[in-house]
N, C-alpha and C positions, 0 to 999 in steps of 0.2 A: 503493498499498502505505499510504500515512501513514494515511487516512482507516480504511483497513477495521479495527482496532482500537475509535474510536469508536463506526463507523456499527454493528458487530457482538462488542460487548466478549464475550457467550458463546463464539462462536466461534472469535472471539481465544485467548482462556482455555483452552478445550479443547484445540486446538491447540498451545499452548504447556507445558500438562502432559502431555498422550498425546497425543503427535503418531499412534502406532502407531493407537490406537481412532477418532481425530477420521478417520484416513486413508481406515479400513476401512467405518466408517459414508460416508462424504462419495465411495468410491467407488459404494459398496451404491445411493445415491440415481443417482449417474451413468451405473449400468447400466438403472436403472429408469426413465429418464425416457428414454433415448437406444434400451433395448429390445436393446443389445448382450448378448451372448454377455462370462463373464468372460474378458480373455485379460491376461498376467501381466505387465505394468507398463505395461498399456493399450498394448501393441505397441511399447513404445521398444524393447524388445532382442527383434526377431523372428527368433531362432535357435532353429532345429529347434521342438520343441513351445511354448519358448518365446512364437512365433507363432501359435499354433494355441487356441482357445477350450479350457477346462481346467476341470474342476470349480470352482462357487465356491467351495469351501471351501481352495481352496489361496491364497483372498486371505489369510488369516491369516497363512499360511506370508509371504505376499513384505512385508505392511506389520508383521510382527515381526524380520526377517533386516534387510528392505530398506529402513529407514520413509523415510528423505529421498528414496530412486528412486520411493516411494508416493504420496507427496506429489507429486515431479514429473511423475508419470504422472496424476495427475487435472488438475492444471494443463493439461498436454496434451490431456486430454478437453476441459475447458474449453473453453480457448482453441480447437482445430479444430472442436469440434460445432457449439461457445456460436460461432462466429468475434471469439474475444478475441485479444487482445495487449498483451505487456508495454508498458506505457509508458516511456519514458526513467531516470524516477525509480526503476520496478521492477527495472529490468537492472543498473542504479548501483548500490542493496541488497542484490543476488544477488551481483553480481561480487564486489563487496568485502566480502561476508561468505567467499564459498567463499576471497578470496585471504588473507583477515586468519589463514584458518585450516590454509589450506595452508602459508602461509610462517611457522606454526608447527612444521609435521610437518617442512619442511625443514631449521628451526634447529636443530631435536630430533636429524633421520639425520646433521648432522654432527657430532654428539656436545659439543653448547651445552646445558647445566642452563635449561629454560624456568621460572621463575617460577611456582609452583600460582595466580598472582593472574593471569595472562594463560589461563591455560587454564579459570579459572574463567569469565573474561568472554568467552572464548571460544565458552561454553558457552552463558552467558545472551547471547550476540547470537544464535547459531543457534535456540535456543528464542524467540529473540522473532522473528525471521524471521521461523519454521516458524508461528507463529501468523499472523501476519499473512498470510504467503501462504495458508495456510484458509479464514479469516477472509474474505480476498477471495476468494475461490471460492465461497466459502459465501453469497456476497455475489449471485456471477451463477446462483451455480443457482438458490435466490429469484426473484430475478425470470424466468426460465425459468418456472420452476411456475410465477408469476403469468401469466405470458404467454402459455403455451406458446412447444412446441417444434416447431419446423418441418422439423427435420434438416437433416444438412451443408449446406454451402454447397457448389455444383457446382464452384465454382472451385477450394476450397480442397482438396477432395476431390481435384484433377485437378493442383496442385500436392505431393502426398505421395508420397513413396520408392513405385514399382512396387510392393513389397511390403504396404504396408500398405493401397497402394488395396484389394490381393486380400483382405487383410484384414476391411477394411470392407466391400467387397461378400457373401462368403460369410458374413462375421457375420452381416448383418442389418440392417448401422446404417442407419439411414435418411439418406435426401441429399432435397435440400429438390428440389422440378419435376425429380425424378430419373425417367428413364424405363424404367433396369431393373427388373426385376419382384421386387424384395427386399422382405418385410415392412414396413411404414409406422411408422415410430416413435409412441411416445406421444404423445397430447397432455395436457398438465397444465396443467390453470385458466386454459384459451383456450374461451371459452363459443362456441358457433354463431355466426357471422359473422349479423346481419339485415339483411335488403336489404330496402326501402320500396320498394313497387309505382312504376313511373314511368307515368306518364299515358301513354296513347295521342296521337300527334300528331295535332292537329289541321288537316286536310285542306281546302282550299281551292280550290274553283272559279272561273274566271275570269284576273282579274289577279294578280298576285305582294302576298300575303299583305305589311301593314306588320308591319314588326318593332315591339312594346311591351315593354320593362325591366318587371318588376311591382314593384312602390313596397315589396312587402312581402319578398318572396324574393328580388326579384332575379334572378329566372331571367327570359330572355327567351322572348317567343314570337312566334307569332302575331297579326294581327288583319286581317279582310276589308277596312278601309277606317279613314278617318282619322276622327277628329268622333262615334265613338260607343264606348259603354262597353263592356267585355267584362272575362269572369272570367280570373283566370289558372288555366289546366288545371293549373298546380302546389297552389295551395294558395287557390284557389278567391274570391282579394283581387278587389275590382271594379276598373278602370283606368281611365281616360280615356283 
């Protein structure tokens, strides 16, 4: 997360100043990429209707009432769908921020007055970390848009709790190389792969062919005998 503000300064500032709007737009991007329906908090709290597809307009309520949870839900989607994980530095930053805020609240609950400067410092730290998280996630989303989304890795789906596995399968979340019949995820920025036609192997009668390594393309092919000039079937270069 240290590099995220420098690599994506605009998403960083967006996440710092307006995390509600930033989380809303980022979730819509994630849902468009994966082709999944909207589920509250991306299924982090699959209790009752919160674990079922809902009207997309409910996302407004989520980001306004629970902006921190909405940001964490976006991170959960990025990590599970795109096969990413926190670094040790990420864990340290997020955990330290949470502990600092929790410590202030515990002290306040004990009846001890907290200097206003510490409250301001906590707010600044939280806003900065939120901006870093949003920027880091946006970098991964842009990378997926450029290279294409191939679906959730099967091993990640298998490691998820049963309730979330059911949500993914019922909601149509794409799984890479999956055999179930759900709809395939949308492809972003991934052009169709181009395959060069491979020349048919040359068949020789009689003695086994001599192995020749092409001096141009370094492909190995067979020649009927030694001491003759043969053309490489891959690049047509003449070889002795």
